[in-house]
C-alpha positions as a Markdown table, in Angstrom:
| # | Residue | x | y | z |
|---|---|---|---|---|
| 1 | Met | 0.0 | 0.0 | 0.0 |
| 2 | Lys | 1.2 | 3.5 | -0.8 |
| 3 | Arg | 0.6 | 6.8 | 0.9 |
| 4 | Arg | 1.1 | 10.5 | 0.0 |
| 5 | Ile | 2.9 | 12.7 | 2.5 |
| 6 | Ala | 3.8 | 16.4 | 2.5 |
| 7 | Lys | 7.3 | 17.1 | 3.7 |
| 8 | Leu | 9.3 | 20.3 | 4.1 |
| 9 | Thr | 12.3 | 20.1 | 1.8 |
| 10 | Gly | 13.6 | 23.6 | 2.7 |
| 11 | Pro | 12.3 | 26.7 | 4.6 |
| 12 | Lys | 8.7 | 27.4 | 3.5 |
| 13 | Thr | 8.9 | 24.7 | 0.8 |
| 14 | Phe | 6.6 | 21.6 | 0.7 |
| 15 | Glu | 6.9 | 18.7 | -1.6 |
| 16 | Phe | 4.6 | 15.7 | -1.9 |
| 17 | Phe | 6.1 | 12.2 | -1.7 |
| 18 | Glu | 4.6 | 8.8 | -2.5 |
| 19 | Glu | 5.8 | 6.1 | -0.1 |
| 20 | Asp | 5.2 | 2.4 | 0.4 |
| 21 | Leu | 3.8 | 1.4 | 3.8 |
| 22 | Pro | 5.1 | -1.8 | 5.4 |
| 23 | Glu | 2.9 | -4.6 | 6.5 |
| 24 | Leu | 1.3 | -4.0 | 9.9 |
| 25 | Lys | 3.0 | -5.5 | 12.9 |
| 26 | Ser | 0.9 | -7.2 | 15.5 |
| 27 | Asp | 0.6 | -4.2 | 17.8 |
| 28 | Glu | 0.2 | -1.6 | 15.0 |
| 29 | Ile | -2.8 | 0.4 | 13.6 |
| 30 | Leu | -3.2 | 1.9 | 10.1 |
| 31 | Leu | -4.8 | 5.3 | 10.2 |
| 32 | Lys | -6.5 | 7.1 | 7.3 |
| 33 | Met | -6.3 | 10.8 | 8.0 |
| 34 | Val | -9.4 | 12.9 | 8.0 |
| 35 | Ser | -7.9 | 16.2 | 9.1 |
| 36 | Ala | -4.8 | 17.7 | 10.7 |
| 37 | Gly | -4.6 | 20.9 | 12.6 |
| 38 | Leu | -2.2 | 23.7 | 11.8 |
| 39 | Cys | -0.2 | 24.6 | 14.9 |
| 40 | His | 2.1 | 27.5 | 15.6 |
| 41 | Ser | 4.6 | 25.2 | 17.3 |
| 42 | Asp | 5.4 | 23.9 | 13.8 |
| 43 | Ile | 6.4 | 27.4 | 12.6 |
| 44 | Pro | 10.1 | 27.2 | 13.6 |
| 45 | Ala | 10.5 | 24.0 | 11.4 |
| 46 | Tyr | 8.5 | 25.7 | 8.6 |
| 47 | Met | 10.7 | 28.7 | 8.7 |
| 48 | Gly | 13.9 | 26.6 | 8.9 |
| 49 | Thr | 15.2 | 28.0 | 12.2 |
| 50 | Ser | 14.8 | 24.9 | 14.5 |
| 51 | Ala | 13.0 | 21.6 | 15.0 |
| 52 | Met | 12.4 | 19.1 | 17.7 |
| 53 | Gly | 14.9 | 16.3 | 17.9 |
| 54 | Arg | 17.2 | 14.5 | 20.3 |
| 55 | Asn | 20.6 | 15.6 | 21.5 |
| 56 | Pro | 23.6 | 13.3 | 22.0 |
| 57 | Leu | 22.5 | 12.5 | 25.6 |
| 58 | Gly | 19.3 | 11.0 | 24.3 |
| 59 | Tyr | 16.6 | 13.5 | 25.5 |
| 60 | Glu | 14.4 | 15.8 | 23.4 |
| 61 | Asp | 16.1 | 19.0 | 22.4 |
| 62 | Val | 16.2 | 21.7 | 19.8 |
| 63 | Val | 18.1 | 20.9 | 16.6 |
| 64 | Lys | 18.7 | 22.4 | 13.2 |
| 65 | Pro | 16.3 | 21.2 | 10.6 |
| 66 | His | 17.5 | 18.3 | 8.4 |
| 67 | Tyr | 15.4 | 18.1 | 5.3 |
| 68 | Pro | 13.1 | 16.5 | 4.3 |
| 69 | Ile | 11.0 | 16.9 | 7.4 |
| 70 | Gly | 7.5 | 15.4 | 8.1 |
| 71 | Ile | 5.3 | 17.8 | 10.0 |
| 72 | Gly | 2.0 | 18.1 | 11.9 |
| 73 | His | 0.8 | 16.5 | 15.1 |
| 74 | Glu | -3.0 | 17.2 | 15.5 |
| 75 | Pro | -4.8 | 14.4 | 13.7 |
| 76 | Thr | -8.3 | 13.2 | 13.3 |
| 77 | Ala | -8.4 | 9.8 | 11.6 |
| 78 | Val | -10.3 | 6.6 | 10.9 |
| 79 | Val | -8.8 | 3.2 | 11.8 |
| 80 | Glu | -8.4 | 1.4 | 8.5 |
| 81 | Ala | -6.7 | -1.8 | 9.7 |
| 82 | Val | -5.2 | -3.3 | 12.9 |
| 83 | Gly | -2.6 | -5.9 | 13.8 |
| 84 | Asn | -3.7 | -9.2 | 15.2 |
| 85 | Ala | -2.7 | -8.3 | 18.8 |
| 86 | Val | -4.6 | -4.9 | 18.9 |
| 87 | Thr | -7.5 | -4.9 | 21.4 |
| 88 | Lys | -8.3 | -1.2 | 21.9 |
| 89 | Phe | -9.3 | -0.4 | 18.4 |
| 90 | Lys | -11.1 | -1.9 | 15.4 |
| 91 | Pro | -11.4 | -0.9 | 11.7 |
| 92 | Gly | -13.9 | 2.0 | 11.3 |
| 93 | Asp | -13.2 | 3.6 | 14.7 |
| 94 | Gln | -12.8 | 7.4 | 14.6 |
| 95 | Val | -9.8 | 8.5 | 16.6 |
| 96 | Thr | -7.9 | 11.6 | 17.7 |
| 97 | Gly | -4.9 | 12.5 | 19.9 |
| 98 | Val | -1.3 | 13.3 | 19.0 |
| 99 | Thr | 1.1 | 11.7 | 16.5 |
| 100 | Ser | 3.9 | 13.1 | 14.5 |
| 101 | Glu | 4.1 | 13.5 | 10.7 |
| 102 | Cys | 0.4 | 13.5 | 10.2 |
| 103 | Met | 0.4 | 15.6 | 7.1 |
| 104 | Ala | -0.1 | 12.4 | 5.1 |
| 105 | Thr | -3.0 | 10.4 | 3.8 |
| 106 | His | -2.1 | 7.4 | 6.0 |
| 107 | Lys | 0.0 | 6.7 | 9.1 |
| 108 | Ile | 1.0 | 3.6 | 11.0 |
| 109 | Ile | 1.1 | 3.9 | 14.8 |
| 110 | Arg | 1.5 | 1.6 | 17.7 |
| 111 | Glu | -1.6 | 0.8 | 19.8 |
| 112 | Glu | 0.0 | 2.4 | 22.8 |
| 113 | Glu | 0.5 | 5.8 | 21.3 |
| 114 | Arg | -1.5 | 8.8 | 22.6 |
| 115 | Ile | -4.7 | 8.1 | 20.5 |
| 116 | Ile | -8.2 | 7.6 | 21.8 |
| 117 | Arg | -11.5 | 6.5 | 20.2 |
| 118 | Val | -14.0 | 9.4 | 19.6 |
| 119 | Pro | -17.5 | 8.7 | 20.8 |
| 120 | Glu | -20.6 | 9.3 | 18.7 |
| 121 | Met | -21.5 | 12.9 | 18.8 |
| 122 | Asp | -23.5 | 15.6 | 17.0 |
| 123 | Lys | -20.4 | 17.6 | 16.2 |
| 124 | Pro | -18.1 | 17.6 | 13.2 |
| 125 | Phe | -15.6 | 14.9 | 13.6 |
| 126 | Glu | -12.9 | 16.6 | 11.5 |
| 127 | Cys | -12.9 | 19.4 | 14.1 |
| 128 | Cys | -12.4 | 17.1 | 17.1 |
| 129 | Leu | -8.7 | 18.0 | 17.4 |
| 130 | Gly | -7.7 | 16.1 | 20.5 |
| 131 | Glu | -4.1 | 17.4 | 20.9 |
| 132 | Pro | -4.8 | 21.2 | 21.2 |
| 133 | Met | -8.0 | 20.6 | 23.2 |
| 134 | Met | -6.0 | 18.4 | 25.6 |
| 135 | Cys | -3.5 | 21.3 | 25.9 |
| 136 | Val | -6.3 | 23.6 | 26.8 |
| 137 | Ala | -7.8 | 21.2 | 29.3 |
| 138 | Asn | -4.3 | 20.9 | 30.8 |
| 139 | Ile | -4.1 | 24.7 | 31.1 |
| 140 | Val | -7.5 | 24.9 | 32.8 |
| 141 | Gln | -6.6 | 22.2 | 35.2 |
| 142 | Ala | -3.3 | 23.9 | 36.1 |
| 143 | Ala | -4.9 | 27.3 | 36.5 |
| 144 | Lys | -7.1 | 26.3 | 39.4 |
| 145 | Pro | -8.5 | 29.7 | 40.2 |
| 146 | Ala | -9.9 | 30.0 | 43.7 |
| 147 | Phe | -13.4 | 31.4 | 44.5 |
| 148 | Gly | -13.5 | 35.1 | 43.6 |
| 149 | Asp | -10.2 | 35.2 | 41.7 |
| 150 | His | -9.6 | 37.7 | 38.9 |
| 151 | Val | -8.4 | 35.8 | 35.9 |
| 152 | Ala | -6.9 | 37.2 | 32.6 |
| 153 | Val | -6.2 | 35.5 | 29.3 |
| 154 | Ile | -3.7 | 37.4 | 27.1 |
| 155 | Gly | -4.0 | 36.3 | 23.5 |
| 156 | Cys | -7.4 | 35.5 | 21.9 |
| 157 | Gly | -6.3 | 33.1 | 19.1 |
| 158 | Phe | -7.7 | 29.6 | 19.0 |
| 159 | Met | -6.0 | 28.3 | 22.2 |
| 160 | Gly | -6.8 | 31.5 | 24.1 |
| 161 | Leu | -10.5 | 31.5 | 23.1 |
| 162 | Leu | -10.8 | 27.8 | 24.1 |
| 163 | Thr | -9.1 | 28.6 | 27.4 |
| 164 | Ile | -11.7 | 31.3 | 28.1 |
| 165 | Ala | -14.5 | 28.9 | 27.3 |
| 166 | Gly | -13.0 | 26.3 | 29.7 |
| 167 | Leu | -12.3 | 28.8 | 32.5 |
| 168 | Lys | -15.8 | 30.4 | 32.5 |
| 169 | Asn | -17.7 | 29.6 | 35.6 |
| 170 | Asp | -19.6 | 31.4 | 38.3 |
| 171 | Arg | -16.9 | 31.1 | 40.9 |
| 172 | Leu | -14.6 | 33.7 | 39.3 |
| 173 | Gly | -14.4 | 37.3 | 40.4 |
| 174 | Ser | -13.9 | 38.2 | 36.8 |
| 175 | Leu | -12.6 | 36.8 | 33.5 |
| 176 | Thr | -10.7 | 39.3 | 31.2 |
| 177 | Ala | -9.6 | 38.8 | 27.6 |
| 178 | Val | -6.7 | 40.8 | 26.2 |
| 179 | Asp | -5.9 | 41.1 | 22.5 |
| 180 | Leu | -4.9 | 43.6 | 19.9 |
| 181 | Met | -7.7 | 42.5 | 17.5 |
| 182 | Asp | -11.2 | 43.8 | 18.3 |
| 183 | Gly | -12.9 | 41.0 | 16.3 |
| 184 | Arg | -11.2 | 38.4 | 18.5 |
| 185 | Leu | -12.2 | 40.2 | 21.7 |
| 186 | Ala | -15.8 | 40.2 | 20.5 |
| 187 | Val | -15.6 | 36.4 | 20.2 |
| 188 | Ala | -14.0 | 36.2 | 23.6 |
| 189 | Gly | -17.0 | 38.0 | 25.0 |
| 190 | Glu | -19.3 | 35.5 | 23.4 |
| 191 | Tyr | -17.5 | 32.6 | 25.0 |
| 192 | Gly | -17.3 | 33.9 | 28.6 |
| 193 | Ala | -15.1 | 36.9 | 29.0 |
| 194 | Asp | -16.6 | 39.5 | 31.4 |
| 195 | His | -14.2 | 42.2 | 30.3 |
| 196 | Thr | -12.2 | 42.8 | 27.1 |
| 197 | Val | -9.1 | 45.0 | 26.7 |
| 198 | Asn | -7.3 | 46.1 | 23.6 |
| 199 | Pro | -3.9 | 47.5 | 24.9 |
| 200 | Ala | -3.5 | 49.5 | 21.7 |
| 201 | Lys | -6.6 | 51.5 | 22.6 |
| 202 | Glu | -6.5 | 51.7 | 26.4 |
| 203 | Ser | -4.1 | 51.3 | 29.2 |
| 204 | Leu | -3.9 | 47.7 | 30.3 |
| 205 | Glu | -2.5 | 48.5 | 33.7 |
| 206 | Glu | -5.2 | 51.2 | 34.4 |
| 207 | Thr | -7.9 | 48.8 | 33.3 |
| 208 | Met | -6.4 | 46.1 | 35.6 |
| 209 | Met | -6.6 | 48.5 | 38.5 |
| 210 | Lys | -10.3 | 49.1 | 37.9 |
| 211 | Ile | -11.3 | 45.5 | 37.4 |
| 212 | Thr | -9.3 | 44.1 | 40.3 |
| 213 | Arg | -9.7 | 47.2 | 42.6 |
| 214 | Gly | -6.0 | 47.8 | 42.6 |
| 215 | Lys | -4.9 | 44.2 | 43.5 |
| 216 | Gly | -3.9 | 42.9 | 40.1 |
| 217 | Phe | -4.9 | 39.6 | 38.5 |
| 218 | Asp | -4.6 | 36.4 | 40.6 |
| 219 | Val | -4.2 | 34.1 | 37.6 |
| 220 | Ile | -3.0 | 35.0 | 34.1 |
| 221 | Val | -2.8 | 32.8 | 31.0 |
| 222 | Glu | -0.2 | 34.2 | 28.6 |
| 223 | Ile | -0.7 | 32.6 | 25.3 |
| 224 | Thr | 0.6 | 35.0 | 22.6 |
| 225 | Gly | 4.0 | 33.3 | 21.9 |
| 226 | Ser | 5.7 | 36.7 | 22.3 |
| 227 | Leu | 7.7 | 38.2 | 25.1 |
| 228 | Arg | 5.5 | 41.3 | 24.7 |
| 229 | Gly | 2.6 | 39.2 | 25.9 |
| 230 | Leu | 4.8 | 38.1 | 28.9 |
| 231 | Ala | 5.7 | 41.7 | 29.6 |
| 232 | Ser | 1.9 | 42.5 | 29.7 |
| 233 | Ala | 1.3 | 39.6 | 32.0 |
| 234 | Leu | 4.1 | 40.7 | 34.4 |
| 235 | Ser | 2.7 | 44.2 | 34.5 |
| 236 | Ile | -0.8 | 43.2 | 35.6 |
| 237 | Ser | 0.0 | 40.3 | 37.9 |
| 238 | Arg | -1.2 | 40.5 | 41.5 |
| 239 | Ile | 0.4 | 43.3 | 43.5 |
| 240 | Ser | 1.8 | 42.6 | 47.0 |
| 241 | Gly | 0.9 | 39.0 | 46.8 |
| 242 | Ile | 1.7 | 35.8 | 44.9 |
| 243 | Gly | 0.0 | 35.8 | 41.5 |
| 244 | Lys | 0.3 | 33.0 | 39.0 |
| 245 | Ile | 1.2 | 33.3 | 35.3 |
| 246 | Leu | 0.7 | 30.2 | 33.1 |
| 247 | Leu | 2.9 | 29.9 | 30.1 |
| 248 | Pro | 1.7 | 27.5 | 27.4 |
| 249 | Ser | 3.3 | 29.4 | 24.6 |
| 250 | Met | 6.5 | 28.7 | 22.7 |
| 251 | Tyr | 8.7 | 31.8 | 22.8 |
| 252 | Thr | 10.6 | 31.2 | 19.5 |
| 253 | Arg | 11.1 | 34.7 | 18.3 |
| 254 | Asn | 14.3 | 36.7 | 18.7 |
| 255 | Glu | 13.0 | 39.2 | 21.3 |
| 256 | Val | 14.6 | 41.1 | 24.1 |
| 257 | Phe | 13.8 | 40.5 | 27.8 |
| 258 | Thr | 13.5 | 44.1 | 29.0 |
| 259 | Gln | 14.6 | 45.7 | 32.3 |
| 260 | Lys | 11.0 | 46.7 | 33.0 |
| 261 | Met | 10.0 | 43.0 | 32.8 |
| 262 | Ala | 12.8 | 42.2 | 35.3 |
| 263 | Tyr | 11.5 | 44.8 | 37.7 |
| 264 | His | 7.9 | 43.6 | 37.4 |
| 265 | Met | 9.1 | 40.1 | 38.0 |
| 266 | Met | 11.0 | 41.2 | 41.1 |
| 267 | Tyr | 8.4 | 43.4 | 42.7 |
| 268 | Arg | 5.4 | 41.2 | 42.0 |
| 269 | Ser | 7.1 | 37.9 | 42.4 |
| 270 | Pro | 4.5 | 35.8 | 40.5 |
| 271 | Ile | 4.7 | 32.1 | 40.0 |
| 272 | Leu | 5.7 | 31.4 | 36.4 |
| 273 | His | 4.1 | 28.0 | 35.5 |
| 274 | Val | 5.0 | 26.4 | 32.2 |
| 275 | Val | 2.0 | 24.3 | 31.2 |
| 276 | His | 3.0 | 22.5 | 28.0 |
| 277 | Pro | 1.7 | 19.0 | 27.5 |
| 278 | Trp | 4.8 | 17.5 | 29.1 |
| 279 | Tyr | 3.6 | 19.0 | 32.4 |
| 280 | Cys | 0.3 | 17.1 | 32.4 |
| 281 | Glu | 0.1 | 14.4 | 35.1 |
| 282 | Asp | -2.1 | 12.1 | 33.2 |
| 283 | Tyr | -2.1 | 12.8 | 29.4 |
| 284 | Met | -4.7 | 10.2 | 28.4 |
| 285 | Asp | -7.2 | 11.1 | 31.1 |
| 286 | Thr | -6.9 | 14.8 | 30.2 |
| 287 | Leu | -7.3 | 13.9 | 26.5 |
| 288 | Glu | -10.5 | 12.0 | 27.3 |
| 289 | Lys | -11.8 | 14.9 | 29.3 |
| 290 | Ala | -11.0 | 17.4 | 26.5 |
| 291 | Val | -12.9 | 15.3 | 23.9 |
| 292 | Ser | -15.8 | 15.1 | 26.3 |
| 293 | Ala | -15.7 | 18.9 | 26.6 |
| 294 | Tyr | -16.0 | 19.2 | 22.9 |
| 295 | Lys | -18.9 | 16.7 | 22.8 |
| 296 | Lys | -20.7 | 18.7 | 25.5 |
| 297 | Gly | -20.2 | 22.0 | 23.8 |
| 298 | Ile | -17.9 | 23.4 | 26.5 |
| 299 | Phe | -15.1 | 23.7 | 23.9 |
| 300 | Pro | -16.5 | 25.4 | 20.8 |
| 301 | Thr | -13.7 | 24.0 | 18.7 |
| 302 | Asp | -15.8 | 23.6 | 15.5 |
| 303 | Arg | -17.0 | 27.2 | 15.6 |
| 304 | Leu | -13.4 | 28.5 | 16.0 |
| 305 | Ile | -12.1 | 26.6 | 12.9 |
| 306 | Thr | -12.2 | 29.4 | 10.3 |
| 307 | His | -10.2 | 27.7 | 7.4 |
| 308 | Arg | -10.4 | 24.2 | 5.9 |
| 309 | Ile | -7.5 | 23.8 | 3.5 |
| 310 | Pro | -7.3 | 20.9 | 1.1 |
| 311 | Phe | -4.2 | 18.7 | 1.5 |
| 312 | Glu | -2.9 | 19.7 | -1.9 |
| 313 | Glu | -2.8 | 23.3 | -0.7 |
| 314 | Ile | -0.8 | 22.8 | 2.5 |
| 315 | Ser | 1.5 | 25.6 | 1.6 |
| 316 | Arg | -1.4 | 28.1 | 1.7 |
| 317 | Gly | -2.3 | 26.8 | 5.1 |
| 318 | Phe | 1.1 | 27.5 | 6.5 |
| 319 | Glu | 1.2 | 30.9 | 4.9 |
| 320 | Leu | -2.0 | 31.7 | 6.8 |
| 321 | Leu | -0.5 | 30.3 | 10.0 |
| 322 | Glu | 2.6 | 32.4 | 9.6 |
| 323 | Asn | 0.9 | 35.7 | 8.7 |
| 324 | Asn | -2.1 | 35.2 | 11.1 |
| 325 | Pro | -4.6 | 37.6 | 9.4 |
| 326 | Glu | -7.5 | 38.9 | 11.6 |
| 327 | Glu | -10.0 | 36.6 | 10.0 |
| 328 | Tyr | -7.9 | 33.5 | 10.8 |
| 329 | Val | -8.4 | 31.7 | 14.1 |
| 330 | Lys | -7.7 | 28.1 | 13.4 |
| 331 | Gly | -7.0 | 26.1 | 10.2 |
| 332 | Ile | -7.1 | 22.4 | 9.5 |
| 333 | Ile | -5.8 | 20.4 | 6.5 |
| 334 | Val | -8.6 | 18.2 | 5.2 |
| 335 | Phe | -8.0 | 14.9 | 3.3 |
| 336 | Asp | -10.4 | 13.4 | 0.7 |
């Protein structure tokens, strides 16, 4: 059997390859891809600046890209065949989770990889992106706001908006969305934000003083991927007390950590909590809860997917991801 796979052969350059797939081993599963999410964490590899790999000591590290590179890690798929020792899945099952190099028509994985079966639901299956929803569920679990806490989310892209939807509850003192795009702030209001702030049009620190009565935000999720977002988070963290700043972003840009940020960090002394998936205590349990949240409508994932790009147009998808126009929130690559 053959598959088609899109690989980077240089910075911003995709080529399609046809490859033979080996026969399934007893513990393996053949997946037929339905969709694959476009994620900003793939941008360094796309740009040719860095990629995930292993260093000489054997653990995961940053390496220079060595082309060709397979890319993508947010699949939805259908099980097409299983090895004779597989017990958790059967042909026809719809699955989601995380696996590498999923910008391909098919992929072989081991049964024990981080993939789960998707239950029947009245929601579009191609939008059931388990990996990013698991990341958001991990953020919400780690945030743990206390009764009456003032919470802010800086960055209202796909992940930020899902975080707002997940954090919304009656126990919060307030939930504030911060972004430079008014359209995204309007969406944040629809999904649970009590307040919205555009720092280009009003003082973020003055608004923080009004909302929190001068105390600062107790919990902040900084999810812009820019040190400017972190600078904003440090400037509005709780004053004269321990605030918490959650950091699920990848800071891959060449930016300067400023003296003002250092002073805010010293005076406010917030907890800086990195909440990438590697932090999660039980990945599979959180993945199950994330898919359940999509089924129940807690995560409005399908409504936040603004672009569906055919597999053959993968280059256009990554151009949208790189340039991030205002109308773009989340894109998926779709397979026939």
